[in-house]
N, C-alpha and C positions, 0 to 999 in steps of 0.2 A: 365500424365494420364488424359484422358477425363472424363467428368461427367458421360457419359454412362458406361465407364469402371468401375468407382468408384461404381456405383450403382449395378453392377453385383455381387460383392463379399464383402458386408459390413462386418466390424469387429463386432462380437457379444459381444466383451469383454469391450468395452469402450463407455461411454456416455459423452457428452460435455454439460455443463450447462452454460447459459449466462443470468444473470440478466439484465433487460433493463428497463430504465425509460426515456421516451421522447427521444428515441435513433434512430428515423427513419432515420436521416441523416447519421449515421455511421454504422448501423446494417447490411445493405445489403453487405457492404464491408467485414465485419467480417464473415458473413454466407457464402458468395461466396468463401472466402478463405478456410473455413472448408469443403465445398463441393468439393474442389479440393486438397485434401490431398493425400500424398503418401500412407498412410494407409486409405483405404476406410472406410467411416462412414455411418451407417444407418441414413438417414435423420430423422427418428423417434427418434433417440437417440442424435440428436442435439436439445437441449431443450431450448427454449427461454421463460423465465418467465417475462411477461409484468407486471411491478409493478405499475399498475394504470396509464399508459401513456395516454395522450390526443393528440398525434401528429401522430397517424397512425403506431406506432411501431408494434403492433400485426399484422396489415395487411401487413406490409413490410416483416415480418418473414413468414407469411402464404404463400405469393406469391412465396417464395423460397422453399416451400415444407417441411420445418422443423416443428417440434412439437411446438405448442404454448400453454402456460398456462397463463391465466390472473388472476390477483388478485387485490384487492383494494390496493391503495398506502400505503406501510408500509416502508420497507427499503430493501437494497440489501441482507442483511443477511437472512431475511425471504424468499426472492425470491430464493436465492441459496439453502436454505434448501428444499424449496418446489420442486425445480427442481431435487434435488438429490433424494428425495423420489419417484418421478415419474420415475427416470432412472432405467434401467435394467442392465447396464454394471457393471462388477466386478471392473472396474477402473473408477473413476469419475474424469473428467477434468473440470476445471473452467477457463473461460476467461471473459473479459468484452466486452460490446457492442461497445466500441470505440477502440478495438484492431483488428489488422489484422494478424492472425497467418501466419507464413511462411509456405510454402507448406509441409515441413517435420515436422511441430510442433508436431502433434500427435505422429508421429513415434519417435521423440526425447524424448517426454514426457513419452512414454510407455517403452522405452528401459531400464531405471533403474529398472522397476518393474520385470524384469526377475530375479533379485535377490530377493528371498522371504523375506529377512530381511528388505527390503525397504518398508516403510509405506506411505511416501509422497515424492513428487517431486516438485521442484521449477524451473520455466523457467526464461526467460530473456526478458527485454525490449530492443527495439531499436526504433529509430525514423528517419524519412526522412525530418524532418523540418530543415530549414536553419536559423531561427531566433536565436539571441544570447541567449535569456532565455531558449528556448527548448534545445539548444545545451549544455548549462551549466547543465541543468537538466540531460541530458544524461551522461555527465561527472560525475555527482553525482552518478548515477546508476553504471557506470563503476567502480568508486572507491569502491562502495559497493561490486560489483562482484569480484574485486581484493581481497578485504577483505575476502569474502566467500571462495575463493580458498585457503587461508591460514588458515582458521578456521578448527579445528579438528572436530567440530560437528555443524551441522546446526540446528537452533532453530526457523526459521521463513520461511513461504511460503506466498508470496503475491498472492492475488486472481486473478490478471491479467493473471497468467500462473501457475496454481496450479493443482496438481494431488494427489488423495488419493485412497487407496484401499477402496472399498465401505464398507466392514465390519468394518474397523477401523474408518472410518468417522462417522458411526453411533454409534460405541462404545464410541467415544469421545463426542457424543451428537450434532455433527454438529456445525454450526456457531452460536455464541451467539448473538441474536438480540439486546442486550444492548450495543454493541460496534461499530456500524457502524460509519465511513467506515473503521475501523481497526479491524473488526471482523475476518478477515483472519489471521492477526498476532496473535490475542488472541487465536485462535484455534490451531495454530502451537505451541504456547507456551505451551498449555495444552498437545499437543502430545509429545513434547520434555520432558516435566516434567514427563510424564508417561513412558518414556523410548523408545518411538517409534523412528525409524531411519528415518530421513529426509535428502534428498540429493539435490544437485544443479545440474541441467542439463543446462550448459551454451550454448549449441547449440539449445535449444528449445526456439525459438525466436518468440515473437509477436511484431509487429510494432504498435506504439502508437503516438497519438498527445498529447504531453506534454503541460502544461500551456504555453501560448505564450506571456503573458504580466507580467511585474514585479509585478503589483498589484495582479493579480490572483495567481501568485506563492506565494507571501507573505501571502495572505489570506489562501491558502491551507496549507502552513506550520504551520501557527498559529492554524488553526482548528485541524490539526492532533496532534499537540503538546498538545492541551487542552485535547483531548481524550486519549492521552497516559498516562496522570495522572491516569485515571481510570484503564487502562490496567496494569500499573506498581503497582497500589494498589492491584490488584488481583494477580499479579505475582511479588512480591517485589524482588526476587532474580535476576530478569532480569535487575534491575536498574544498577548493576555493571557487569553484565555478559550477554550482548545482542549482538549476532553476527550480528544483523541487522544494527547496527550503528558503523562506525569506531570511534575509541576513540578520534581522533583529532576533530571530529565534536562535541563530547560531551564537549571537552575542550573549543571549541569556544562558545558554549552555556553558559558555566560557566563563561568565560571571559566577555561576554556581560552582563550577569546577574550581576556580580560584578561591572562592569563599570556603569551600570544603577544605582546601589545603591550609587555609589560615586558621581554621578552628582550633587546632592544638596550641596555637600561639596567643590566642586572645587573652587568656588570663595573665600573661606575662609581658605583653608588648603593647604599648600605647600606639605605636606605628601600625601594628597589625589591626588593632581595633579601628583606627582611623581609616585604613584601607578597606576594611570590611564594611564600614559605614558608606564609603564612596561606592563600593560595589553594589550595596543594597539600593542606594539612590539611583545608580545607573540602571540596575535591573528594573526598578519601578518605571523609569523613563522608557525603557524598551517595551513595556506593556501598554503604553498609552495609545498607540495606533489601533491595537486590537480592542482596547476598552472603548475608544471612540467609535469604532466600527460597530461594536455591540450596542452602544447607546443609540445609534441610528437605526439598527435593524432588529435588535432584540434587547431592549433596555433592561429587562428584569435580570439578565445575567451579567450585566456590566460590572456591578460591584464584586462579583466573584472572579473576574478575569485575572487580576494580579495573583490571587492565591492559586488558581488552577494553572496559571502559567508557571508559577514556582514549582508546583508538583510535576508538571511536564518537564521542565528543565532539569530538575533534580533527578527524575527518573532516567532521562536521556543521558545525563552526565554519569550516573551510576552504570547504565548499560554500556556506554563507551569504555569506561574504566574496566568493566568486566571483560569486554571484548578484547581490549588491549592486553589484559592479564592472561586471557586464554591464548592469545596469539603468542605472547612471550613464553608461556609455559610449553608451547610446542616448538619453540625455536631450536634448531639443530645444535646450537652451542650449549644450550641448557641441557639438552638430552645427553650430549657428550659429557658434560660436567657430572650429570647424575650417574652415568655409566662408569666414570672414572673415580667416583667417590669410594674410598676404602670401606669395606664392610665393618660394622661395629665388632669390636673384640668381645669374645665370650669370656666371662669370669666364672671360674668354678668355685 
């Protein structure tokens, strides 16, 4: 369908919101893809919220004829909420400025909403990158998608390909700005807790550039894990019942955490070394499903899966420990203790 065809009969029922911060290099690809959908979109209902960029993001969006809202830099949760408030569609779709929706993404996202019991829809990542780290990340996502297909109930929707009925989105209060960049998951946890039905649309694809260096990947995993401490504090039942995370990944994090606790004992204790060896074997066993999956779909990266899984688990374990430490540091009891500590004596 040509752009002129698309503009002749735009859908009045859907709005697409894209938060953007210094996204000029990727935003045009995202918007061009949205302007060439199999379901025509009203350019005024493709809403870019420029979150205080200083690289020409707003001008890039304006040149393509979509609606632009500018705000001082805050975070993507605030930007998403502001775009949703300005939208008129009965269905709100969200994607990110570094995503390229497939031509039928809107169509595939809208299809589940034909069932009136569906409140929210989750789409899917793919990537065209050929580096080892991005391809491993894609295998991670594919493993999660496999897990989702086996889950009886979905309880999370990622913001890169998310859809909500407008009335339900606002009944839930929108995205909580205290949880960026995991405010999308926190919102869907709230939705699931209140009994709303969320579904996975595996054919609703957006293409993404994943982290392409090991350092960036590790930092991203650690940061997200730190924030997850706060999310799980708000939703404690999800600690043991989270369809977002395959249970083998959780076991890997636990194994790495226990191994880290054993490190100081290794030079002095045979039992500690034996336990560390068992943890290492157990960790390797947990990487087998993803390794076998990679052998079937992307054999070249299969040998790297155990090492990259180790980096992932270590980064997440560190992030969780950091998050717990930050939470303890803010505990009222500790604050009281600090206030009650006597001031150091001055010696003349």
